[in-house]
C-alpha positions in Angstrom: 4.3 -7.9 16.7 2.7 -11.3 17.2 0.9 -13.3 14.6 -2.5 -14.2 16.0 -3.9 -17.6 15.0 -7.4 -18.5 15.9 -8.4 -22.1 15.8 -12.1 -23.0 15.6 -13.1 -25.7 18.0 -16.8 -25.6 17.1 -18.7 -28.8 16.4 -18.2 -28.9 12.6 -14.6 -27.9 12.8 -14.0 -30.5 15.5 -15.6 -33.2 13.4 -13.4 -32.3 10.5 -10.2 -32.3 12.5 -9.5 -29.1 14.4 -8.9 -31.3 17.5 -5.7 -32.4 15.8 -4.5 -28.7 15.8 -4.7 -28.0 19.5 -1.0 -28.9 19.8 0.1 -26.6 16.9 2.3 -24.6 19.2 4.6 -27.6 19.7 4.9 -28.1 16.0 5.9 -24.6 15.0 9.4 -24.1 13.6 11.7 -22.6 16.2 12.4 -19.5 14.1 8.7 -18.4 14.3 7.4 -20.0 17.5 8.0 -16.9 19.6 6.2 -14.7 17.1 2.9 -16.6 17.3 -0.1 -16.3 19.6 -2.5 -19.2 19.5 -6.1 -18.6 20.5 -8.8 -21.3 20.6 -12.3 -20.2 19.8 -15.6 -22.0 20.5 -16.7 -21.0 16.9 -15.4 -18.7 14.2 -18.7 -18.9 12.5 -16.9 -19.4 9.2 -19.0 -22.4 8.2 -22.1 -20.1 8.3 -20.8 -18.2 5.3 -18.6 -21.0 3.8 -19.3 -24.6 2.9 -19.3 -26.9 5.9 -17.0 -29.4 4.1 -14.3 -26.7 4.1 -13.8 -27.1 7.8 -11.8 -26.9 9.9 -11.2 -23.2 9.8 -8.3 -21.2 11.1 -8.1 -17.4 11.1 -4.8 -15.6 10.9 -4.5 -12.0 12.2 -8.3 -11.6 12.1 -8.2 -11.3 8.3 -7.0 -14.4 6.6 -9.1 -17.5 6.7 -7.6 -20.9 6.1 -10.0 -23.6 4.8 -9.5 -27.3 5.4 -6.8 -26.3 7.8 -4.1 -28.7 8.8 -0.7 -28.2 10.5 1.2 -28.0 7.1 -1.1 -25.2 5.7 -1.0 -23.3 9.0 2.7 -23.4 9.3 3.1 -22.3 5.6 0.9 -19.3 6.2 2.6 -18.4 9.5 6.0 -18.5 7.7 4.7 -16.2 5.0 3.3 -13.8 7.7 6.6 -13.9 9.6 8.5 -13.1 6.4 6.3 -10.1 5.7 6.8 -8.8 9.3 10.6 -9.2 8.9 10.6 -7.5 5.5 8.5 -4.5 6.9 10.9 -4.2 9.9 13.9 -4.3 7.6 12.4 -1.7 5.3 11.7 0.7 8.2 15.2 0.2 9.5 16.7 1.2 6.2 14.6 4.4 5.8 
């Protein structure tokens, strides 16, 4: 199962730094890089329901929204998600 990461490239997110995230795939740790699918979106519309100053926004697996996203935050969340997937797989294997 891939971890889907959606990076907002809308105007507000772009102005607040999402353009610095377009190379996130090259910054992923080797142990999780093959588990991640990166998708770029014209707009996640997160700023419509959240404060504009919380941009840029990144969504993980269509459910988890990262505010003021940067590479460090994204990688931390991806490592958490990868650990959950591994734990679930190990649990299934042992039952």
